[in-house]
Every structure is written in C-alpha cells, then in structure tokens.
N, CA, C and O atoms as a DFTB+ gen file, in Angstrom:
436 C
 N C O
     1  1      -3.884      17.476     -53.850
     2  2      -4.072      16.484     -52.817
     3  2      -4.142      15.124     -53.499
     4  3      -4.935      14.934     -54.421
     5  1      -3.327      14.186     -53.059
     6  2      -3.252      12.893     -53.719
     7  2      -4.191      11.856     -53.107
     8  3      -4.253      10.740     -53.623
     9  1      -4.916      12.157     -52.050
    10  2      -5.883      11.244     -51.450
    11  2      -5.331      10.496     -50.249
    12  3      -6.104      10.025     -49.415
    13  1      -4.015      10.376     -50.140
    14  2      -3.438       9.649     -49.003
    15  2      -2.888      10.593     -47.944
    16  3      -2.777      10.218     -46.777
    17  1      -2.545      11.804     -48.335
    18  2      -1.994      12.757     -47.387
    19  2      -3.133      13.528     -46.744
    20  3      -3.991      14.050     -47.455
    21  1      -3.167      13.616     -45.412
    22  2      -4.237      14.381     -44.770
    23  2      -4.147      15.859     -45.132
    24  3      -3.073      16.384     -45.424
    25  1      -5.292      16.505     -45.105
    26  2      -5.354      17.901     -45.526
    27  2      -4.584      18.811     -44.571
    28  3      -4.018      19.813     -45.007
    29  1      -4.551      18.491     -43.309
    30  2      -3.853      19.351     -42.361
    31  2      -2.343      19.246     -42.520
    32  3      -1.611      20.129     -42.072
    33  1      -1.856      18.147     -43.170
    34  2      -0.429      17.990     -43.354
    35  2       0.064      18.738     -44.592
    36  3       1.218      19.161     -44.658
    37  1      -0.815      18.893     -45.557
    38  2      -0.423      19.603     -46.767
    39  2      -0.396      21.096     -46.482
    40  3      -1.210      21.596     -45.706
    41  1       0.512      21.793     -47.090
    42  2       0.673      23.232     -46.850
    43  2      -0.319      24.037     -47.629
    44  3       0.074      24.817     -48.496
    45  1      -1.603      23.879     -47.355
    46  2      -2.641      24.621     -48.051
    47  2      -2.599      26.072     -47.607
    48  3      -2.617      26.352     -46.409
    49  1      -2.544      26.984     -48.542
    50  2      -2.527      28.402     -48.182
    51  2      -3.927      28.892     -47.832
    52  3      -4.075      29.979     -47.273
    53  1      -4.970      28.101     -48.155
    54  2      -6.339      28.518     -47.876
    55  2      -6.708      28.293     -46.418
    56  3      -7.678      28.874     -45.930
    57  1      -5.945      27.455     -45.714
    58  2      -6.288      27.194     -44.306
    59  2      -5.953      28.418     -43.466
    60  3      -4.997      29.131     -43.772
    61  1      -6.722      28.672     -42.413
    62  2      -6.476      29.859     -41.593
    63  2      -5.148      29.746     -40.838
    64  3      -4.694      28.648     -40.514
    65  1      -4.558      30.858     -40.577
    66  2      -3.302      30.893     -39.830
    67  2      -3.572      30.534     -38.377
    68  3      -4.616      30.895     -37.834
    69  1      -2.656      29.836     -37.749
    70  2      -2.878      29.481     -36.346
    71  2      -2.887      30.720     -35.461
    72  3      -2.188      31.699     -35.719
    73  1      -3.686      30.649     -34.428
    74  2      -3.804      31.760     -33.490
    75  2      -2.590      31.718     -32.562
    76  3      -2.300      30.677     -31.972
    77  1      -1.894      32.817     -32.430
    78  2      -0.716      32.809     -31.551
    79  2      -1.139      32.671     -30.087
    80  3      -2.094      33.301     -29.633
    81  1      -0.410      31.840     -29.379
    82  2      -0.683      31.626     -27.952
    83  2       0.063      32.686     -27.170
    84  3       1.262      32.876     -27.374
    85  1      -0.632      33.388     -26.267
    86  2       0.065      34.413     -25.493
    87  2       1.091      33.774     -24.554
    88  3       0.794      32.797     -23.866
    89  1       2.268      34.326     -24.536
    90  2       3.333      33.836     -23.671
    91  2       3.197      34.524     -22.324
    92  3       3.123      35.751     -22.267
    93  1       3.161      33.755     -21.232
    94  2       3.019      34.399     -19.925
    95  2       4.266      35.202     -19.569
    96  3       5.387      34.875     -19.958
    97  1       4.020      36.251     -18.820
    98  2       5.117      37.105     -18.379
    99  2       6.018      36.305     -17.435
   100  3       5.519      35.607     -16.552
   101  1       7.307      36.397     -17.610
   102  2       8.185      35.679     -16.671
   103  2       8.078      36.305     -15.292
   104  3       8.122      37.526     -15.139
   105  1       7.940      35.458     -14.308
   106  2       7.848      35.941     -12.930
   107  2       9.231      35.914     -12.309
   108  3      10.141      35.240     -12.792
   109  1       9.360      36.644     -11.254
   110  2      10.661      36.665     -10.590
   111  2      10.898      35.317      -9.913
   112  3       9.963      34.680      -9.430
   113  1      12.132      34.904      -9.886
   114  2      12.496      33.627      -9.275
   115  2      12.330      33.727      -7.762
   116  3      12.633      34.762      -7.169
   117  1      11.844      32.638      -7.128
   118  2      11.730      32.679      -5.668
   119  2      13.114      32.698      -5.048
   120  3      14.108      32.312      -5.663
   121  1      13.140      33.156      -3.825
   122  2      14.417      33.214      -3.127
   123  2      14.947      31.805      -2.918
   124  3      14.175      30.847      -2.879
   125  1      16.241      31.677      -2.786
   126  2      16.865      30.366      -2.597
   127  2      16.415      29.769      -1.269
   128  3      16.209      30.483      -0.288
   129  1      16.271      28.473      -1.259
   130  2      15.834      27.764      -0.065
   131  2      17.040      27.433       0.789
   132  3      18.007      26.848       0.303
   133  1      16.991      27.800       2.048
   134  2      18.104      27.553       2.952
   135  2      17.702      26.484       3.948
   136  3      16.706      26.636       4.654
   137  1      18.471      25.398       4.012
   138  2      18.142      24.299       4.928
   139  2      18.357      24.663       6.381
   140  3      17.751      24.055       7.263
   141  1      19.199      25.634       6.649
   142  2      19.479      26.017       8.028
   143  2      18.447      26.986       8.592
   144  3      18.421      27.245       9.795
   145  1      17.604      27.516       7.725
   146  2      16.597      28.471       8.157
   147  2      15.306      27.715       8.470
   148  3      14.872      26.898       7.659
   149  1      14.681      27.963       9.625
   150  2      13.439      27.253       9.948
   151  2      12.313      27.659       9.006
   152  3      12.267      28.783       8.508
   153  1      11.421      26.724       8.779
   154  2      10.288      26.975       7.894
   155  2       9.324      27.932       8.561
   156  3       9.213      27.944       9.787
   157  1       8.625      28.734       7.774
   158  2       7.641      29.633       8.374
   159  2       6.501      28.819       8.986
   160  3       6.071      27.815       8.419
   161  1       6.025      29.253      10.129
   162  2       4.976      28.510      10.806
   163  2       3.628      28.776      10.143
   164  3       3.358      29.870       9.649
   165  1       2.813      27.764      10.149
   166  2       1.467      27.891       9.624
   167  2       0.546      27.108      10.545
   168  3       0.984      26.580      11.567
   169  1      -0.718      27.032      10.188
   170  2      -1.669      26.305      11.028
   171  2      -1.339      24.820      11.065
   172  3      -1.479      24.173      12.103
   173  1      -0.900      24.278       9.928
   174  2      -0.563      22.851       9.881
   175  2       0.665      22.545      10.721
   176  3       0.684      21.548      11.443
   177  1       1.685      23.377      10.641
   178  2       2.887      23.100      11.408
   179  2       2.678      23.391      12.883
   180  3       3.402      22.853      13.720
   181  1       1.717      24.220      13.218
   182  2       1.451      24.493      14.622
   183  2       0.857      23.273      15.304
   184  3       1.071      23.067      16.499
   185  1       0.103      22.451      14.552
   186  2      -0.511      21.261      15.129
   187  2       0.367      20.026      14.970
   188  3       0.018      18.959      15.474
   189  1       1.488      20.148      14.284
   190  2       2.350      18.995      14.041
   191  2       3.030      18.568      15.330
   192  3       3.235      19.387      16.226
   193  1       3.387      17.271      15.430
   194  2       4.073      16.820      16.634
   195  2       5.411      17.539      16.783
   196  3       6.081      17.843      15.796
   197  1       5.779      17.798      18.002
   198  2       7.000      18.546      18.242
   199  2       8.230      17.654      18.241
   200  3       9.348      18.162      18.155
   201  1       8.063      16.364      18.333
   202  2       9.222      15.471      18.340
   203  2       9.638      15.110      16.928
   204  3       8.795      14.877      16.062
   205  1      10.935      15.063      16.700
   206  2      11.443      14.692      15.389
   207  2      11.610      13.189      15.258
   208  3      11.645      12.662      14.146
   209  1      11.710      12.503      16.372
   210  2      11.969      11.071      16.361
   211  2      10.669      10.319      16.613
   212  3      10.422       9.853      17.725
   213  1       9.844      10.203      15.585
   214  2       8.553       9.540      15.713
   215  2       8.750       8.059      16.026
   216  3       8.067       7.511      16.891
   217  1       9.683       7.409      15.326
   218  2       9.919       5.983      15.549
   219  2      10.383       5.736      16.975
   220  3       9.981       4.756      17.602
   221  1      11.222       6.614      17.482
   222  2      11.694       6.459      18.857
   223  2      10.563       6.582      19.863
   224  3      10.521       5.839      20.843
   225  1       9.646       7.513      19.631
   226  2       8.527       7.670      20.560
   227  2       7.586       6.468      20.497
   228  3       7.007       6.077      21.510
   229  1       7.432       5.876      19.294
   230  2       6.609       4.668      19.174
   231  2       7.260       3.517      19.925
   232  3       6.584       2.774      20.637
   233  1       8.574       3.368      19.768
   234  2       9.283       2.288      20.456
   235  2       9.207       2.468      21.971
   236  3       9.066       1.487      22.702
   237  1       9.300       3.702      22.447
   238  2       9.180       3.939      23.887
   239  2       7.799       3.544      24.384
   240  3       7.666       2.986      25.473
   241  1       6.778       3.827      23.600
   242  2       5.423       3.449      23.984
   243  2       5.282       1.937      24.041
   244  3       4.660       1.400      24.958
   245  1       5.859       1.253      23.062
   246  2       5.787      -0.210      23.050
   247  2       6.551      -0.783      24.230
   248  3       6.082      -1.720      24.875
   249  1       7.731      -0.227      24.521
   250  2       8.538      -0.751      25.622
   251  2       7.860      -0.541      26.962
   252  3       7.939      -1.409      27.831
   253  1       7.196       0.593      27.152
   254  2       6.526       0.813      28.426
   255  2       5.308      -0.097      28.552
   256  3       4.947      -0.507      29.655
   257  1       4.671      -0.414      27.417
   258  2       3.525      -1.317      27.470
   259  2       3.973      -2.745      27.736
   260  3       3.229      -3.519      28.340
   261  1       5.178      -3.112      27.297
   262  2       5.644      -4.485      27.502
   263  2       6.268      -4.686      28.872
   264  3       6.589      -5.817      29.237
   265  1       6.449      -3.620      29.639
   266  2       7.007      -3.750      30.981
   267  2       5.989      -4.263      31.991
   268  3       6.338      -4.549      33.136
   269  1       4.738      -4.379      31.575
   270  2       3.707      -4.871      32.482
   271  2       3.964      -6.342      32.788
   272  3       4.428      -7.075      31.916
   273  1       3.675      -6.783      33.993
   274  2       3.897      -8.199      34.323
   275  2       2.921      -9.080      33.542
   276  3       1.731      -8.783      33.445
   277  1       3.449     -10.157      32.994
   278  2       2.620     -11.073      32.223
   279  2       1.877     -12.011      33.159
   280  3       2.394     -12.409      34.203
   281  1       0.674     -12.351      32.775
   282  2      -0.099     -13.278      33.587
   283  2       0.370     -14.696      33.309
   284  3       0.779     -15.007      32.191
   285  1       0.316     -15.538      34.297
   286  2       0.742     -16.928      34.153
   287  2      -0.278     -17.691      33.316
   288  3      -1.486     -17.545      33.506
   289  1       0.219     -18.504      32.391
   290  2      -0.634     -19.294      31.527
   291  2      -0.480     -20.747      31.940
   292  3       0.633     -21.254      32.078
   293  1      -1.616     -21.412      32.135
   294  2      -1.596     -22.814      32.522
   295  2      -1.387     -23.663      31.271
   296  3      -2.274     -23.740      30.421
   297  1      -0.222     -24.299      31.153
   298  2       0.108     -25.095      29.984
   299  2      -0.045     -26.589      30.241
   300  3       0.466     -27.401      29.470
   301  1      -0.727     -26.954      31.293
   302  2      -0.867     -28.383      31.589
   303  2      -1.785     -29.079      30.577
   304  3      -1.629     -30.276      30.335
   305  1      -2.733     -28.356      29.986
   306  2      -3.639     -28.939      28.998
   307  2      -3.066     -28.914      27.578
   308  3      -3.687     -29.452      26.661
   309  1      -1.903     -28.304      27.380
   310  2      -1.352     -28.143      26.049
   311  2      -1.095     -29.467      25.321
   312  3      -1.476     -29.575      24.155
   313  1      -0.471     -30.483      25.939
   314  2      -0.266     -31.744      25.209
   315  2      -1.579     -32.408      24.792
   316  3      -1.660     -33.009      23.721
   317  1      -2.593     -32.299      25.629
   318  2      -3.894     -32.895      25.303
   319  2      -4.530     -32.174      24.111
   320  3      -5.102     -32.818      23.232
   321  1      -4.434     -30.856      24.078
   322  2      -4.999     -30.073      22.977
   323  2      -4.268     -30.393      21.675
   324  3      -4.903     -30.528      20.629
   325  1      -2.952     -30.515      21.727
   326  2      -2.183     -30.858      20.524
   327  2      -2.585     -32.237      20.017
   328  3      -2.734     -32.430      18.810
   329  1      -2.761     -33.195      20.920
   330  2      -3.147     -34.543      20.528
   331  2      -4.527     -34.540      19.854
   332  3      -4.718     -35.210      18.839
   333  1      -5.479     -33.796      20.407
   334  2      -6.822     -33.727      19.830
   335  2      -6.769     -33.062      18.448
   336  3      -7.466     -33.494      17.530
   337  1      -5.954     -32.026      18.295
   338  2      -5.846     -31.369      16.994
   339  2      -5.242     -32.308      15.953
   340  3      -5.652     -32.289      14.793
   341  1      -4.281     -33.122      16.353
   342  2      -3.696     -34.087      15.425
   343  2      -4.715     -35.143      15.022
   344  3      -4.765     -35.537      13.856
   345  1      -5.533     -35.611      15.973
   346  2      -6.571     -36.591      15.635
   347  2      -7.595     -35.993      14.669
   348  3      -8.019     -36.656      13.722
   349  1      -7.988     -34.747      14.908
   350  2      -8.928     -34.084      14.003
   351  2      -8.328     -33.904      12.609
   352  3      -9.037     -34.038      11.612
   353  1      -7.033     -33.604      12.531
   354  2      -6.370     -33.460      11.247
   355  2      -6.328     -34.805      10.519
   356  3      -6.540     -34.859       9.308
   357  1      -6.055     -35.892      11.251
   358  2      -6.034     -37.229      10.666
   359  2      -7.421     -37.609      10.154
   360  3      -7.544     -38.179       9.069
   361  1      -8.461     -37.301      10.920
   362  2      -9.822     -37.608      10.499
   363  2     -10.205     -36.806       9.248
   364  3     -10.853     -37.341       8.349
   365  1      -9.816     -35.546       9.185
   366  2     -10.117     -34.717       8.014
   367  2      -9.394     -35.249       6.781
   368  3      -9.966     -35.270       5.692
   369  1      -8.146     -35.678       6.939
   370  2      -7.402     -36.228       5.801
   371  2      -8.052     -37.522       5.319
   372  3      -8.192     -37.730       4.114
   373  1      -8.460     -38.412       6.265
   374  2      -9.127     -39.660       5.882
   375  2     -10.443     -39.400       5.178
   376  3     -10.769     -40.075       4.202
   377  1     -11.197     -38.439       5.658
   378  2     -12.471     -38.090       5.027
   379  2     -12.246     -37.536       3.620
   380  3     -12.997     -37.869       2.702
   381  1     -11.244     -36.713       3.441
   382  2     -10.937     -36.161       2.128
   383  2     -10.543     -37.270       1.149
   384  3     -10.964     -37.254      -0.008
   385  1      -9.747     -38.219       1.602
   386  2      -9.340     -39.338       0.745
   387  2     -10.555     -40.186       0.377
   388  3     -10.712     -40.566      -0.784
   389  1     -11.419     -40.489       1.353
   390  2     -12.597     -41.314       1.088
   391  2     -13.531     -40.642       0.084
   392  3     -14.030     -41.301      -0.828
   393  1     -13.772     -39.346       0.239
   394  2     -14.653     -38.623      -0.687
   395  2     -14.028     -38.572      -2.072
   396  3     -14.734     -38.716      -3.070
   397  1     -12.710     -38.368      -2.151
   398  2     -12.037     -38.314      -3.447
   399  2     -12.121     -39.647      -4.177
   400  3     -12.381     -39.683      -5.380
   401  1     -11.900     -40.756      -3.446
   402  2     -11.973     -42.085      -4.067
   403  2     -13.378     -42.360      -4.518
   404  3     -13.582     -42.867      -5.621
   405  1     -14.359     -42.042      -3.695
   406  2     -15.750     -42.277      -4.070
   407  2     -16.128     -41.462      -5.303
   408  3     -16.805     -41.976      -6.193
   409  1     -15.702     -40.197      -5.372
   410  2     -15.980     -39.368      -6.534
   411  2     -15.289     -39.936      -7.771
   412  3     -15.874     -39.949      -8.854
   413  1     -14.075     -40.395      -7.623
   414  2     -13.332     -40.962      -8.755
   415  2     -14.026     -42.220      -9.269
   416  3     -14.135     -42.432     -10.477
   417  1     -14.496     -43.054      -8.332
   418  2     -15.156     -44.309      -8.728
   419  2     -16.496     -44.020      -9.424
   420  3     -16.879     -44.731     -10.352
   421  1     -17.200     -42.984      -8.976
   422  2     -18.488     -42.696      -9.591
   423  2     -18.310     -42.107     -11.003
   424  3     -19.213     -42.230     -11.831
   425  1     -17.192     -41.488     -11.284
   426  2     -16.927     -40.918     -12.598
   427  2     -16.505     -41.997     -13.606
   428  3     -16.772     -41.856     -14.799
   429  1     -15.861     -43.055     -13.151
   430  2     -15.341     -44.081     -14.057
   431  2     -16.283     -45.234     -14.276
   432  3     -15.951     -46.122     -15.062
   433  1     -17.406     -45.285     -13.654
   434  2     -18.333     -46.407     -13.873
   435  2     -19.464     -46.020     -14.796
   436  3     -20.333     -46.843     -15.087
C-alpha cells in the first residue's frame, strides 16, 4: 500500500469475498395491453364520471349559467367616479413628490 490508494481499491486477498446477491426468479410477462379492450372495473372506476368530454360538460355548465338575464347597471355616475379617481391619483402623486423632495432636502443639509 503506497498511502494514496484506498485499501478497498487495492486487490488485497485478505479482504472478505463479497456476498453474492440472490437474483430474483424471472416472472412471467404480463399479457399484452389491448387498447380496444375495456379496462376491468374497480371501485375507483365505478365512481368515475361517465362522460368522456369533461371540458364539454364544463362549457355547457358555463353557457347555461350565462344564459340568465343580466341586471341593468346604472352608469350615470360613472364619469363622476372616474373624475374623482383621477383627482385622488393626482393628489397621491403630488404627495409622493412633496415627501420625496423633503426627504432629499433633509439628507443634503
């Protein structure tokens, strides 16, 4: 042993022989899967939805829900609400600028 090679890498005859791992018995291959043959029923498949077109059934549900008459919305206050929101946005921007300038001035003096 030269000191750099690990002991397990050197072919020491004093080390015990490795234990053989038992090889499992080969099992018979399962029968081929046929796409045309229906799957065997089980408890899970018995409770599964019977429709194959899940997306179609969801769309039908959405379409029947959207067939309801819509209630009339009074939009006469809409221009006033938009104007108030714009004024509030302008006030918030002015306040942000004022606070930023004041903070900047307090840091430089």
